[in-house]
N, C-alpha and C positions, 0 to 999 in steps of 0.2 A: 168285447174282450181285447180288442186291439190296444186300447190305452193301457190295460193291465200288463200285457206282454211287453209293450214298450217300456213301461215304468220299471218292471222287474229286470229287464235287460240293462237299463241304465244304472240301476242300483248295483247290479252285479259288477259292471265295469268300473263304476266309481268307487266301490268298496264301502258305500254308506247306505244305511237304512234311511229312507226318506219318509218324513211324516209332517204332521201339522199339529197346531195347538188347539185344544179344547173342543173342536167340533168340525162340522161341515157347513156349507152354505144354508142348508135347510134347518140345521140345528147348530147355530154358531157357538153356543156354550152348553155342554152337556150338564143337565141338572138332575136327571133321574137315571137309574140303571137301564130302563127301557130305552131312553134316548141314546145312551152310550152304546148299547148293543146295535142300534140302528146305524150309528156312526161307524162302528167297527165293520159292519157289513158293507157300508158304502166305501170305506177305505180299501177293503179287500177287492171290491170291484175295480177300483182304479189302480190297484197294485201298490199302494203305499204300505210301508211296513212299520210305521211308528205313530203313536198317538200320545200327546201330553195331556193328561187329565187335569181339569181345573179343580181348585179347592172347593168351589161351589157344589160340586157333585157330592161332597161328603159333609156339607154344612149341618146336616141333621145329627151327626155323630158328636156327642158332647164329651164323652169320656171313654176310657178303656172298657168299662163294664158294658156300656151300650154297644160298643164295637163288636164285642164277642157275643153278646146276647141277641142283638137285633139285626146286625149288619154283616156278620161273618159269612153267612151263606151267599149273600149278594156279591161280596168281594171275591169269593171263590168262583162264583159264576162268571164274573167279568174276567178273571184270570184265565179260566178254562176256555172261554170263547176266543179271547185274544190269542191264546196258544194254538187253538184250532186254526185260526186264520193266519198264524205266523206273524202277528203284529206285536211289536214291542211296546209295552206300556211304561210310562213314566208319570211322575206327579210333580206339579209346580206349586210351590208355596212361597209367595212373595208377601211383602208388607207385614212381616212379623213385628210385634210390639216389643217394648223393652222388658217384657215378661214372657219370653218365648217358650218356657219350659214345657208346658202342657201341650201346646200346639206341635212342637217339635216331636215330643214323645208320641202323640196321637198319630200324626201324619207319617212319621217314620214307621210305625207299626202297620198302618194301612198299606203303605207302599210295600212293606215286607210281605204281608199276607197275600197281596196280589202279584208277588214276584216281579215287582217293577224293576226296570233297568236302573233307575236313579230317582231320588227325591231332590229336586233342585230348589235351592233357597237363595234369596238375596241376603248378603251379610250386613244388612242395614238396620238391625233391630236395636242398636244402641246409638241413637242419633243425637242425644243430648250431651255428648261428651266428646273430647278430642279424639281424632281418628286412631291414634296410637293406642289409647286406652280402650277404645271400642274394639279394635282388632284383637287385643289380648283377651277381652271378655268373650268375644265370639269364639275364639279358639278354646277357651276354658269351657264354655257352655256346650259346644259340639262334643268335645272329649268326654265331658261329664255324662251327657245323654247317651252317647254311643257305648260307653263302658257299662252304663246301667242296663241298657236294653239288650245288648249283644244280638242285634238283628243282622240280617244278611244284605240289606239294601245299602248302597252307597249314598252319601250326601253329596250333591253337586253344588259347588259354590260358584254362583253366576256373576260374571262381570256386570256392573250396573252403568247407567248412562249419564248420571249427573256428577259434575265435578265435586260438589259439596258432600257427597256420600261415600261411604266405604264401598269398594268394589272395582278398583282399578286392576289391571293385569297383575301389577306387583302385589296388591293386597290379596288377590285370589291365590296366587302362587304361595305367598307367605302363610296364609291360613291353611292351605292344603298340605304344606310341608310339616305343619305343626299339629295336625289333627289325624285321627284314625278314620279309616273308611270314608275318605273324602276324595273328590277329584274336581279339577277345574271344569266349569261349563262356560264356553266362550260364546257370548252373545255379540256377534260381529257388529250389529247395529249400535249397540251400546259402546263398544270400543271406538267405533267411528265417531259417534257423537261426543264422547269425552275429549277426543282430539280435535273437535270442530272440523270434521271432515278428514281425519288422519289417513284413512285407508284409500289412497288414491291410485295405487298400482298393485300389481301382483307382488312386487318386492315388499310392499308394506304388509300384506297379509303373511308373507313368508317370514318376515321379521317377528311377527307376533307368535307364529307357530314355533319358530326356533326358540324364542324366549320361554314359552311354556314348556317345551321339550327339555330345555336346559334346567328349568326350575323344578320340574316334578319327575323327570325321567323319560327315557326313550320309550318305555312301555305305553305311555299316554298316546303315542301315535297309533297304536293298534286298537284303541277303543275310545276315541274322542267323542265329545258330545257338543254339538253346535246349534245355536239358534241363528236364523238369518231372516231379515226383513228390511224394508226401506225405513228411513227415519228422517225426521226433521230435527234440526239442532240449532243452538245458538251459542253465545260465548260461555254459558254455564253448562252446556251439554244438551242432553235429550230434551226435546219439546214434545214429541209424539211420534208414533210409528205410522208409516205409510206403506202402500203396496210397493214392493221392491222395484217394479218397473218404472215407478215415478220418482225414484230416488237416485242420488249420485253415488250410492254404494253399489258396486258392480259384482254381480254373482259370478261372472266369468273369472275374475281375479281369484275368488275363493276356490272355485272348482279346479282351476289350473294349479293352485297351491296344494290342494289335497292330493292331486295326481302326482305332483312333483315329489311329495314326501312319501307317497305310497301309503296314505293313511287309511284307517278303517274306523268305523263308528256310526254315528247317527247325526243326520242333518235335518233339523226341524224348521219348517217355514211358518212364520207368524204372518199369515195372510188373511186379511179381512174377507176377501171375496172367495177364499177357499177354492172350490173346483173350477170357478171361472178363470182362475190363474194357473190351475194345474197344467193345462195344455201349454201355456206360455212357458211355465217352468220346465216341463219335459222337453219342449222344443229347444230351449236354451241348453239344457243339460245334454240332450242327444247330440247337438252340434259339437259339444266340447269333449265328450268322452268316446267318440268313435275311434 
């Protein structure tokens, strides 16, 4: 229980719910409800308060009819167990095609049923057209679906890691300003990769936070959503994710920037080793937030 107490104390001081993506070391990617319940129990033991669920978990749900007929009870079960453990759920939906309508409707509804904090998407589903045109279509599609469904979950528009795709800080701010029930999701590794190693100092992180705050409003500082990991990059941006301890992207700069702005929200670690890195993460955080 010592690691749980330490973890909870750090999160309280930092003002951020800390979590991981998709699973734990013994179950790297949750593919069944039973596996997800085991993951939630493990996260509770170590004191983490957030879990990003993978789209693979819901691969068997083909349409709205199946959702409500065959899966609704399981979704409520996940929601209730997460609530019992005080773990915030969110859902990640990347790699949408240029016909995103049904997937967006389905996963937005799934996220809403489970009372997820956010459904995060990559705004890259129109890749065969110029970026300006693609951005307009992304805005139109998100507004169309959110107006139609009238659900309570927010859509998170995530920064992406490759220069050739939609998803810069400027793109994300613009999309969020022109759509309903959306918010920026800052993937710091992607921002770093897009700039070929841009985030070299605390000031660089603070510039991004200031830019987003000015773009979408002061209220964003009170409920931000971040992804953090190590990353390999080249001239065109992201090559692949790595453990953050092996990367030139420094967690310390982010933590000190969060504290400097008095931010609140969620910080998700995309770590392949999961619990093996938890101790290292907590040690670093503990040293910075005392």
